N, CA, C and O of each residue as an XYZ file, in Angstrom:
448
protein
N       0.849     -1.146      0.000
C       0.000      0.000      0.000
C       0.908      1.225      0.000
O       1.873      1.297      0.761
N       0.597      2.161     -0.838
C       1.442      3.339     -0.973
C       1.040      4.407      0.032
O       0.414      5.413     -0.302
N       1.427      4.147      1.278
C       1.228      5.093      2.362
C       2.614      5.630      2.727
O       3.613      5.253      2.115
N       2.665      6.497      3.712
C       3.951      7.013      4.148
C       4.089      6.786      5.653
O       3.464      7.505      6.432
N       4.883      5.814      6.083
C       5.702      4.916      5.265
C       4.845      3.828      4.607
O       3.696      3.615      4.996
N       5.413      3.145      3.610
C       4.660      2.110      2.900
C       4.304      0.922      3.800
O       4.976      0.639      4.791
N       3.230      0.245      3.418
C       2.762     -0.951      4.103
C       2.747     -2.094      3.093
O       2.222     -1.938      1.991
N       3.315     -3.231      3.456
C       3.331     -4.399      2.573
C       3.035     -5.643      3.396
O       3.473     -5.774      4.539
N       2.274     -6.562      2.783
C       1.928     -7.793      3.487
C       1.789     -8.933      2.500
O       1.311     -8.752      1.381
N       2.217    -10.124      2.936
C       2.046    -11.336      2.145
C       1.700    -12.473      3.097
O       2.201    -12.509      4.221
N       0.864    -13.388      2.670
C       0.490    -14.518      3.508
C      -0.551    -14.143      4.539
O      -1.308    -13.188      4.370
N      -0.572    -14.921      5.616
C      -1.573    -14.759      6.662
C      -1.231    -13.653      7.649
O      -0.061    -13.365      7.902
N      -2.273    -13.038      8.202
C      -2.121    -12.151      9.350
C      -2.360    -12.982     10.606
O      -2.819    -14.120     10.515
N      -2.056    -12.431     11.768
C      -2.311    -13.154     13.026
C      -3.794    -13.463     13.172
O      -4.161    -14.563     13.586
N      -4.645    -12.505     12.837
C      -6.093    -12.705     12.964
C      -6.572    -13.810     12.022
O      -7.400    -14.634     12.411
N      -6.068    -13.837     10.806
C      -6.459    -14.887      9.860
C      -6.000    -16.260     10.334
O      -6.741    -17.238     10.225
N      -4.794    -16.335     10.853
C      -4.278    -17.607     11.364
C      -5.146    -18.095     12.526
O      -5.513    -19.269     12.575
N      -5.473    -17.203     13.454
C      -6.334    -17.557     14.590
C      -7.693    -18.058     14.098
O      -8.191    -19.086     14.555
N      -8.278    -17.318     13.167
C      -9.598    -17.662     12.619
C      -9.587    -19.043     11.969
O     -10.578    -19.771     12.026
N      -8.461    -19.399     11.351
C      -8.334    -20.696     10.684
C      -7.835    -21.795     11.631
O      -7.688    -22.948     11.226
N      -7.577    -21.436     12.881
C      -7.117    -22.411     13.861
C      -5.681    -22.849     13.655
O      -5.306    -23.960     14.029
N      -4.877    -21.981     13.063
C      -3.474    -22.293     12.796
C      -2.613    -21.688     13.904
O      -2.649    -20.480     14.137
N      -1.850    -22.527     14.575
C      -0.955    -22.054     15.635
C       0.318    -21.478     14.995
O       0.911    -22.090     14.107
N       0.715    -20.311     15.458
C       1.885    -19.638     14.882
C       2.821    -19.134     15.963
O       2.432    -18.928     17.113
N       4.061    -18.942     15.560
C       5.049    -18.222     16.353
C       5.201    -16.864     15.686
O       5.249    -16.775     14.460
N       5.276    -15.815     16.481
C       5.336    -14.455     15.948
C       6.672    -13.807     16.302
O       7.124    -13.857     17.446
N       7.287    -13.199     15.294
C       8.526    -12.446     15.497
C       8.282    -11.002     15.086
O       7.610    -10.736     14.089
N       8.828    -10.079     15.854
C       8.673     -8.651     15.562
C      10.027     -7.968     15.624
O      10.925     -8.391     16.353
N      10.153     -6.904     14.845
C      11.375     -6.097     14.866
C      11.015     -4.658     14.535
O      10.409     -4.404     13.493
N      11.371     -3.711     15.392
C      11.136     -2.305     15.040
C      12.098     -1.887     13.920
O      13.248     -2.326     13.887
N      11.631     -1.058     13.028
C      12.459     -0.620     11.897
C      13.719      0.090     12.374
O      14.754      0.014     11.712
N      13.651      0.768     13.493
C      14.834      1.473     13.998
C      15.988      0.511     14.261
O      17.141      0.937     14.310
N      15.700     -0.774     14.431
C      16.756     -1.766     14.651
C      17.490     -2.140     13.358
O      18.531     -2.796     13.403
N      16.948     -1.724     12.210
C      17.587     -2.009     10.920
C      18.553     -0.864     10.614
O      18.139      0.289     10.500
N      19.821     -1.182     10.482
C      20.838     -0.128     10.317
C      20.533      0.823      9.161
O      20.763      2.026      9.286
N      20.024      0.315      8.048
C      19.729      1.171      6.890
C      18.726      2.264      7.248
O      18.811      3.371      6.716
N      17.797      1.979      8.122
C      16.793      2.982      8.481
C      17.436      4.206      9.126
O      16.944      5.326      8.987
N      18.528      3.981      9.822
C      19.206      5.109     10.476
C      20.026      5.925      9.494
O      20.195      7.130      9.681
N      20.540      5.284      8.445
C      21.320      6.041      7.459
C      20.424      6.912      6.586
O      20.876      7.905      6.016
N      19.130      6.528      6.483
C      18.190      7.304      5.672
C      17.237      8.139      6.514
O      16.403      8.865      5.973
N      17.354      8.041      7.834
C      16.455      8.732      8.775
C      14.997      8.332      8.577
O      14.094      9.137      8.806
N      14.765      7.095      8.153
C      13.413      6.543      7.984
C      13.223      5.448      9.027
O      13.204      4.264      8.690
N      13.084      5.834     10.275
C      13.090      4.870     11.374
C      11.687      4.488     11.874
O      11.563      3.749     12.851
N      10.647      4.979     11.222
C       9.288      4.640     11.650
C       8.900      3.266     11.129
O       9.231      2.911      9.997
N       8.203      2.495     11.947
C       7.610      1.266     11.477
C       8.108      0.009     12.160
O       8.789      0.063     13.185
N       7.755     -1.127     11.570
C       8.078     -2.440     12.141
C       8.025     -3.503     11.055
O       7.493     -3.283      9.967
N       8.593     -4.667     11.380
C       8.448     -5.882     10.585
C       7.845     -6.921     11.516
O       8.141     -6.939     12.711
N       6.998     -7.789     10.969
C       6.436     -8.882     11.755
C       6.311    -10.099     10.849
O       5.900     -9.987      9.695
N       6.668    -11.256     11.381
C       6.575    -12.505     10.626
C       5.814    -13.541     11.433
O       5.899    -13.586     12.660
N       5.064    -14.376     10.712
C       4.377    -15.509     11.313
C       5.014    -16.778     10.780
O       5.160    -16.955      9.571
N       5.391    -17.658     11.695
C       6.003    -18.942     11.355
C       5.137    -20.025     11.994
O       4.666    -19.863     13.120
N       4.930    -21.119     11.283
C       4.127    -22.215     11.815
C       4.684    -22.674     13.162
O       5.898    -22.742     13.353
N       3.779    -22.987     14.091
C       4.200    -23.411     15.428
C       4.888    -24.766     15.417
O       5.742    -25.036     16.262
N       4.524    -25.620     14.468
C       5.050    -26.984     14.465
C       6.043    -27.265     13.337
O       6.424    -28.414     13.111
N       6.459    -26.218     12.634
C       7.471    -26.373     11.580
C       8.189    -25.032     11.425
O       7.925    -24.092     12.176
N       9.079    -24.947     10.467
C       9.801    -23.695     10.229
C       9.266    -22.951      9.011
O       9.945    -22.086      8.458
N       8.051    -23.289      8.596
C       7.423    -22.678      7.418
C       6.965    -21.254      7.717
O       6.328    -20.996      8.738
N       7.297    -20.338      6.815
C       6.855    -18.945      6.930
C       5.411    -18.874      6.444
O       5.105    -19.288      5.325
N       4.528    -18.350      7.287
C       3.109    -18.272      6.934
C       2.658    -16.861      6.584
O       1.660    -16.689      5.884
N       3.376    -15.853      7.059
C       2.963    -14.491      6.773
C       4.043    -13.490      7.138
O       4.949    -13.775      7.921
N       3.920    -12.314      6.551
C       4.879    -11.234      6.782
C       4.167     -9.918      6.556
O       3.385     -9.771      5.617
N       4.447     -8.966      7.427
C       3.961     -7.599      7.235
C       5.083     -6.639      7.585
O       5.846     -6.864      8.525
N       5.167     -5.588      6.829
C       6.149     -4.543      7.116
C       5.499     -3.199      6.897
O       4.834     -2.971      5.887
N       5.696     -2.315      7.849
C       5.281     -0.929      7.763
C       6.549     -0.122      7.906
O       7.060      0.046      9.013
N       7.065      0.380      6.792
C       8.314      1.116      6.820
C       8.869      1.315      5.424
O       8.360      0.752      4.454
N       9.909      2.114      5.330
C      10.542      2.415      4.044
C      10.933      1.132      3.319
O      11.436      0.192      3.935
N      10.702      1.098      2.019
C      11.056     -0.040      1.154
C      10.302     -1.318      1.503
O      10.787     -2.413      1.218
N       9.137     -1.200      2.108
C       8.369     -2.374      2.530
C       8.062     -3.314      1.366
O       8.145     -4.532      1.519
N       7.715     -2.771      0.223
C       7.392     -3.615     -0.928
C       8.577     -4.429     -1.404
O       8.424     -5.586     -1.795
N       9.742     -3.839     -1.372
C      10.956     -4.547     -1.798
C      11.305     -5.673     -0.829
O      11.675     -6.768     -1.250
N      11.186     -5.402      0.464
C      11.505     -6.411      1.472
C      10.461     -7.530      1.426
O      10.806     -8.705      1.552
N       9.187     -7.168      1.245
C       8.130     -8.165      1.161
C       8.387     -9.129      0.010
O       8.109    -10.321      0.136
N       8.908     -8.640     -1.105
C       9.174     -9.500     -2.260
C      10.191    -10.597     -1.920
O      10.101    -11.711     -2.434
N      11.137    -10.283     -1.069
C      12.124    -11.284     -0.636
C      11.419    -12.390      0.142
O      11.649    -13.574     -0.104
N      10.560    -11.999      1.083
C       9.853    -12.976      1.900
C       8.874    -13.770      1.041
O       8.738    -14.980      1.219
N       8.196    -13.107      0.121
C       7.260    -13.796     -0.775
C       7.983    -14.879     -1.576
O       7.466    -15.984     -1.735
N       9.159    -14.569     -2.071
C       9.945    -15.551     -2.820
C      10.294    -16.744     -1.935
O      10.211    -17.892     -2.373
N      10.683    -16.474     -0.694
C      11.004    -17.556      0.242
C       9.778    -18.431      0.510
O       9.883    -19.656      0.565
N       8.620    -17.797      0.677
C       7.382    -18.553      0.913
C       7.075    -19.431     -0.293
O       6.797    -20.620     -0.138
N       7.122    -18.862     -1.483
C       6.815    -19.616     -2.703
C       7.785    -20.772     -2.923
O       7.405    -21.812     -3.461
N       9.031    -20.592     -2.509
C      10.043    -21.633     -2.677
C       9.989    -22.679     -1.568
O      10.682    -23.693     -1.641
N       9.174    -22.443     -0.545
C       9.095    -23.379      0.565
C      10.308    -23.330      1.476
O      10.585    -24.286      2.200
N      11.027    -22.223      1.445
C      12.227    -22.066      2.280
C      11.828    -21.897      3.741
O      10.906    -21.137      4.034
N      12.491    -22.579      4.660
C      12.208    -22.352      6.075
C      12.692    -20.957      6.484
O      13.554    -20.365      5.835
N      12.119    -20.458      7.564
C      12.506    -19.122      8.018
C      14.003    -19.036      8.310
O      14.592    -17.960      8.210
N      14.614    -20.153      8.667
C      16.035    -20.155      8.997
C      16.898    -19.781      7.791
O      18.019    -19.300      7.957
N      16.386    -19.997      6.589
C      17.124    -19.588      5.397
C      17.306    -18.077      5.341
O      18.381    -17.592      4.989
N      16.257    -17.332      5.688
C      16.368    -15.866      5.717
C      17.114    -15.406      6.962
O      17.867    -14.433      6.919
N      16.905    -16.096      8.051
C      17.615    -15.746      9.295
C      19.126    -15.831      9.110
O      19.861    -14.970      9.593
N      19.586    -16.859      8.418
C      21.012    -17.120      8.292
C      21.656    -16.542      7.035
O      22.873    -16.616      6.866
N      20.841    -15.970      6.157
C      21.371    -15.411      4.908
C      22.239    -14.187      5.180
O      21.996    -13.433      6.122
N      23.235    -14.007      4.353
C      24.041    -12.788      4.406
C      23.475    -11.873      3.325
O      23.663    -12.112      2.132
N      22.785    -10.832      3.755
C      22.108     -9.912      2.839
C      22.899     -8.619      2.777
O      23.453     -8.171      3.781
N      22.950     -8.025      1.602
C      23.746     -6.817      1.367
C      23.516     -5.769      2.457
O      22.400     -5.585      2.941
N      24.589     -5.099      2.822
C      24.585     -4.068      3.868
C      25.002     -2.734      3.271
O      25.946     -2.707      2.481
N      24.371     -1.662      3.593
C      23.175     -1.526      4.399
C      21.923     -1.516      3.513
O      21.805     -0.672      2.624
N      21.009     -2.427      3.744
C      19.721     -2.460      3.052
C      18.622     -2.726      4.071
O      18.886     -3.214      5.169
N      17.398     -2.404      3.702
C      16.282     -2.713      4.592
C      16.074     -4.220      4.685
O      15.689     -4.727      5.739
N      16.324     -4.938      3.598
C      16.163     -6.396      3.607
C      17.109     -7.054      4.607
O      16.831     -8.151      5.092
N      18.198     -6.409      4.911
C      19.136     -6.934      5.897
C      18.451     -7.145      7.251
O      18.879     -7.981      8.047
N      17.403     -6.395      7.501
C      16.647     -6.533      8.743
C      15.949     -7.875      8.887
O      15.544     -8.244      9.989
N      15.804     -8.613      7.791
C      15.164     -9.922      7.876
C      15.955    -10.879      8.768
O      15.367    -11.735      9.429
N      17.268    -10.742      8.792
C      18.084    -11.571      9.677
C      17.719    -11.350     11.129
O      17.546    -12.304     11.889
N      17.604    -10.095     11.510
C      17.213     -9.760     12.880
C      15.788    -10.181     13.192
O      15.510    -10.701     14.272
N      14.884     -9.955     12.243
C      13.491    -10.342     12.447
C      13.370    -11.840     12.690
O      12.773    -12.263     13.680
N      13.929    -12.640     11.797
C      13.788    -14.085     11.915
C      14.642    -14.683     13.043
O      14.437    -15.833     13.431
N      15.584    -13.915     13.560
C      16.307    -14.339     14.765
C      15.405    -14.239     16.000
O      15.689    -14.840     17.036
N      14.323    -13.477     15.875
C      13.384    -13.285     16.987
C      12.252    -14.310     17.013
O      11.358    -14.216     17.853
N      12.279    -15.285     16.106
C      11.230    -16.316     16.109
C      11.389    -17.169     17.372
O      12.466    -17.713     17.618
N      10.329    -17.289     18.170
C      10.436    -18.120     19.375
C      10.727    -19.585     19.019
O      10.288    -20.079     17.980
N      11.455    -20.255     19.875
C      11.759    -21.671     19.661
C      10.482    -22.499     19.717
O       9.493    -22.102     20.333
N      10.522    -23.654     19.063
C       9.365    -24.561     19.114
C       9.286    -25.232     20.449
O       8.381    -26.032     20.686
């Protein structure tokens, strides 16, 4: 959504997962924790990911912040490829970029 800052989402939201009876683990990261946000002074917003409670499958992602659409495309590709969240958590992503924040976000996924 072209708001300021932009909003992007792919997959399930927490409410949709609850409604469907799907148990999830939720990870959150404030945009200010992403180094690129500080270099551009665009520190408003957050990232949130939903991971299946009984597997490492990514079920949803939302980002409210600068470059949200670009970062969402990375997560969408991972979802379509069936990549576990650990693939994004452990990836070395170019620095400084907003997508680099995915490492921090997916490091916040609670253990099973």
